[in-house]
N, C-alpha and C positions, 0 to 999 in steps of 0.2 A: 791674422789675414783674413778679408772679407772675398766670399764667392763672389763675382757680378754674374749677372743672371737672375732667371727664376729657378725658385729650390723648388721641391714637390716633397710635401711629408706626409707618407701613407700609415696611416692609423689605422690597426685592427681590434678587435674586440672578442672574445670569444662569450658566448651565453652559458651560463650556468645549467647544470644538468645535474642539481639535485637541490632545486627548489622546494622550497615548502605551498603547500596548498590544503586549504578545510573542506572536510568531506560533510555535508547534512543533507540527514536522510527524512523524507516529509513522506507524510499518508495521506491518500486521500481523505476527507470526513463523509459522512453520507451525502454531503450533497457534491453530486459530478461538479469532476474539475476546481472542486477547493480542496487545498492539501496544507498540514500541518505536521511540526515535527514532533515527532514521539521520543524523548528524551532519554525515558527508559531504553528502547530499544535503540538509537543513537548509540549509545553509551556499550553498548556489545558488540559494536564493528568502526568499524576503522573510522578513527575522526580525520584524518589530514593524512598526507601523501604528497610522493615530489614528484618533480619532472623537469623539462628544461623549461629556463624564461622565458617566456613568447609565443612557446606551442601551446597550441587548443588541449585542453583537458579531455579527453580518449574513456572511452567504456573500460579499456584495457585498463589505463591509472586505476581506475575505482579498482578492478579484480584484483591490481597487483597489491593493493594496500589490504583486501579481505581475501589473502590465501587464494590466490586466483580464480575464482568466483565472485559475479555480484552476489551481495546479501538477500536472504529472501526470509519468508518468516510466514505463517502459518494467513488467512483470509486476505494474505494480498499477493500482489502481480507486479514484480520490477515493468515499468512504462514506460521511460525516459531518466533521462537527465538532462543539465547545461541552469538556465534561468528561465522558468517560468514567466513568458512576456508576452500579454495577450491572446492567450492559447499555445504559444510557438514553445520551444524549448530553444533557449538560445545560446549559443555555444560559449563555454568560459574559456580564458585564456591566463595561462600562468602567469603573473605577476612578479617582477624581479623583486618586488619589496616582501613575498611569502603572503599576502596578504590575499587573495584570491578563496571565492569559494564556488564550490558546486555543490549543485542539489542533486539527489538522486530521488524519484521520484514512482512511487507506489500505489498502482489502483485499488480501491474496496472489490473484492472480488465478492460477486453473489450468490447467492442457494439458494436452493427449492425447499418451501413449506410447505408441508400436506398435514390438515388435518382430516382424522379419517370419524364418522361416527356410525360405531357398530352395534347390532344386537349383541347383547353379551354374551361370550365365550365364543363368538365364531368373526367372520370377517363379510359380514350379510350387510349391507350398510340401510340403517335406517331413516339417513338423511344423506343428501346428497356429501362427497367431501369438497372438503377448500383446497384450492394449491395455488400457492403466491411465489413471487420470488423476491428475498429480501438479502440488502447489503451484508455482509458480516456486521455483527455487533449492531446490528437495528432493534430495535423493539418490534413485535409483534402481538396481538391481543385478542381472541376471539371470544366471546360468549357462547357455549353450549346451547343450540335448540331446545326449546322446552318440549316434549311429544308427552303427547295425554297418554297416561297410562306406564310411563317407564319414570327412572333415576338416573339420571345421567353417573358417571363416576366423576365427572369433574365439570363444576358448574361455567367453569373458563381455564381459557389454555393461553396463558400467556408469557412471557420470557423474552432472553437476546438471542436471537440466531448463531451459531456457532458457525466453525468455518469448512462446514460441511451440508449434506442435504438433512431435514430431516421431518420426520415423521413422527405427530402426537397420532395417537390412537384413544376416542373417549369411548366409552361403554355404557349401553342401556341397556338395565336392567327392570323384567315388566315388576308394576308395584301388587303384593299381594294384599288383594282388601279380606 
């Protein structure tokens, strides 16, 4: 039997609540605003998580994947998440096929570097101290000033900035003639 007239069909769908998405951790280089993945660090943190298809990925999704916290590491600070595009962090949505990738961005922290030039076994300055700010893992290098009649403990102070403030003392000993 055929029914005469219009027939209305109603279809409904339910969004998957367990759709996979990927998480990649990006770390600022020595150049502000430029980020690269640190695969060694990324391997220690959650590489993926799940959520509801078509939902925006939130910070709570990232925390849930990492035992309730945004992962942290020395020398860096959590900045934002999404996809960095022209200076903005664009929202990432969970695609039904599980291929979405959200990026978690970390800024490189800066620390104070000080080199003091002291008379031997004192904290009396023989030359002015130098204080500069360096980003974590930046290279620093200072040639110790020559002071006539004195020998310095280090002709040069150089190294890589740690994830903390750093003070180096160079001592000058009077020459004996």
